[in-house]
GUZAPA-186337 format. One record per residue (C-alpha): z, y, x. Coordinates in steps of 0.2 Angstrom, whole numbers, plus 2048, in hexadecimal, padded with zeros to 3 digits. Layout:
BEGIN
ZYX
...
% end
This chain:
BEGIN
BA04A47A5
BA54B67A3
BA04C27B2
BA94D37B4
BA64DF7C3
BB24EA7CC
BA74F97D0
BAD5027E0
BA350E7EB
BA35027FA
BAB4F27F4
BA44EC7E3
BA64DA7DF
BA54CE7D0
BB34C57C6
BAE4B47BF
BB84AD7B1
BB649D7A8
BB948A7A9
BB347D7B6
BAF48B7C2
BB84827D1
BAA4747CF
B9B4807D1
B974847E3
B8848F7DE
B9449C7D8
B9E49F7E8
B9149B7F6
B884AB7F6
B994B47FA
B9B4AC80A
B924B5818
B964AA828
B9949782B
BAC49782C
BB849681D
BCB49681D
BD349080D
BE549680B
BEF48E7FD
C014877FB
C0A4777F9
C094777E6
BF747B7E4
BF04717F2
BF24607EA
BEB4667DA
BDB4717DF
BD94707F2
BCC4627F1
BC246C7E4
BC247C7EE
BBD4737FE
BAE46B7F5
BA847D7F0
BA6480802
B9E470807
B90478811
B9D48281C
BA947F829
BBA47E820
BCC47F826
BDB48081C
BEC48881D
BFA482811
C0848E80E
C1948A806
C1A48F7F4
C2449D7EE
C274B07EF
C344AE7FB
C274A9808
C1C4B8806
C214C0816
C1B4C4828
C224B482E
C174A9823
C084B4824
C074AF836
C0349D830
BF34A482A
BEF4AD83B
BF449D844
BE749383A
BD94A083D
BDC4A284F
BDF48F853
BCF48B84A
BC6499853
BC04A3843
BB64B1847
BB24C283E
BA54BA832
BB24AE82B
BB74AE819
BC94AB813
BCB4A3802
BDB4A67F8
BDF4977ED
BEF4997E4
BF94A67DB
BFE4B87DF
C084B47EF
BF94AA7F7
BED4B77F1
BF74C67F8
BFA4BD809
BE84B780B
BE24C8807
BED4D0814
BE84C4821
BD64C781D
BD94DA81E
BE14D982F
BD94CA838
BCD4D1845
BCF4E183B
BC84DB82B
BBE4CB825
BB84C6814
BC24BC807
BC04B57F6
BCD4B47E9
BCF4A37DF
BDF4A77D5
BE74987CC
BF54A07C2
BF44AC7B3
BFD4BA7BC
BF14B97CB
BE24B77C0
BE54C77B6
BED4D27C3
BF04CE7D6
BDF4C77D9
BD64D67D3
BD64E77DC
BD94E47EE
BEB4E67F0
BF24DA7FD
C024D9807
C134D180A
C254D4805
C334DB810
C454D780D
C484EA809
C394EB7FD
C2B4E27F4
C194E47FA
C1D4F2806
C124EB814
C004E9810
BEE4EF80E
BE04F3802
BD34E6805
BC74E17F7
BC14CF7F5
BAF4CA7F5
BB14C27E4
BBE4BB7D8
BBC4A97D0
BC84A77C1
BC74957BB
BD34947AC
BD34817AE
BE04847BB
BEC48B7AE
BEE4797A7
BFA4757B5
C044857B5
C164847B0
C1B48D7A0
C2649A7A9
C1749E7B4
C0C4A07A5
C184AC79D
C194B67AD
C074B97AD
C074BE79B
C134CC7A0
C054D47AA
BF84D179B
C044DA78F
C054E879C
BF24EC79A
BF44EE788
C034FA78A
BFB505797
BE9508792
BE34FC784
BEC4FD773
BDF4F276A
BE34E4777
BF54E6774
BF34E4762
BE84D5765
BF64CE770
C034D0762
BF84C5757
BF24B8764
C014B576F
C044A4767
BF349F76C
BF64A577E
C0649C77F
BFD48C779
BF048F787
BE148F77B
BD2492786
BC949F77B
BD94AA77A
BDC4A878D
BCA4AD792
BCC4BC786
BDC4C178D
BD74BF79F
BC64C879D
BCE4D7794
BDC4D87A1
BD04D77B0
BC44E47A7
BD24F07A5
BD84EE7B7
BC64EF7BE
BC44FF7B4
BD45077BB
BD05017CD
BBE5087CC
BC65197C9
BD35187D7
BD150A7E3
BDF50E7EF
BEC5147E2
BEC5277E5
BED52B7D2
BEA5227C2
BEB5107CA
BFE5127CA
BFE50F7B7
BFB4FD7BB
C0D4FC7C1
C164FE7B0
C274F67B2
C244F27C4
C304FF7CC
C3E4F77C2
C374E67C4
C354E77D7
C474EC7D8
C4C4DC7CF
C424D17DA
C494D97EA
C5B4D87E4
C5A4C77DD
C514BF7EB
C3E4BD7EB
C394AE7E0
C494AE7D6
C414B87C8
C2F4B67C6
C254C67C8
C1F4C67B6
C314C37B0
C384D27BB
C294DD7B5
C2D4D97A2
C404DE7A4
C394ED7AE
C2D4F17A0
C3B4F2793
C444FE79F
C345097A0
C3250978D
C4450E78A
C4251D796
C3252178D
C3B52077D
C4952C783
C3C538788
C35538776
C2453077B
C26520772
C3051C762
C3D50F75E
C30505755
C24505764
C334FF76E
C364F1763
C244EC764
C254EB776
C354E1776
C2E4D5769
C1E4D1772
C274CE782
C334C2779
C244B9771
C1D4B6783
C2F4AF787
C324BC794
C434C4798
C474D5791
C584D8799
C5D4DC7AB
C654D07B6
C784D07B2
C7D4D37C4
C724E37C7
C7A4F57C6
C725057C2
C7650B7D4
C6E4FC7DB
C5E4FF7D1
C5D5117D7
C6050C7E9
C524FF7E9
C4650A7DE
C485177EB
C3D50C7F7
C2F50A7EA
C1E50F7F0
C1C51B7E2
C2A5267E9
C225367EF
C2B5437FA
C3C53C7F4
C3753D7E2
C3752D7D7
C2852B7CD
C2751E7BF
C1A5177B4
C1F51B7A2
C1751A791
C10529788
C0C51D779
C0950B777
BF850A780
BFA51978B
C0451A79C
C075287A8
C0F5287B9
C1C5367B9
C2B53D7C0
C2D5477B0
C3E5417AB
C505457AF
C5B53B7BA
C6853A7AC
C5B5327A1
C575257AE
C6A5227B0
C6C52079E
C5E51379D
C655097AC
C7750A7A5
C72504794
C674F679A
C714EF7A8
C814EB79D
% end
């Protein structure tokens, strides 16, 4: 088992990565302070891993909330199901919520924990590659609004993160690819050697080889933990973690949450960000081709949805959280392995990228 630490001034916590972790109660028990536990999962994950998760907390009083599965349910209406479960079972301020599932379950459980009785503990037990390498680490929680993705939420760090790669054996292929989109992101934004390793080892990741998966997850989490430690609440450098996300969130909002998987939308958005970076003279055509090639090798989309127009992209991107004083900021690439958050581009350059890539 690998152990990483997210080192924060007031909210440091460990990330455990390995196999068979969901069968070892000695790992998680020290992170539960009270006697009450509420496991939040969804209809897909519950038949697979809920019994294992409940066994981890056999010495505690355990209640369960099972949510419907899908990004389209990541909203305030379904968030209330968690509050209903907590209140009807009389959970107090020493309760611990456990997020057993992918990014939607993790984000919603974390937001419920941040807001229930003004803040209670929670534990992340991510079961998808995307949630293991990204959403379970860093304390971002929240829900979607019909006008924008992740616009309602809070920063609330977990007590610990338990990543059992055995859960990836039941993950659909498109969900695996979606997670690899975020893995590739870390190489692009801050870790050129990792990007080069991914170029060589993508076939092993697609084949779900344990050694390759553990390496990719550990390196991704390490990179994210390092960035979060510098900027817990995204006042500066942490924004680089959103490469491709401004374009990608526009895709998800326009298409309808869940129609495109998050990683799929981010992949198409990454191509747009790379194209604009190329127009600025920051990366070369050769760099652009490497980015497109690795996304294709992970079976990810590189083209915008056919029904999206440049005008619609700009309308939706104007609602993005990185907009500051009416000025759109984007995460772009100075080089492969170095990202920046910037508004240092001309609108006609953005218009050109959108026009070329939405044909």
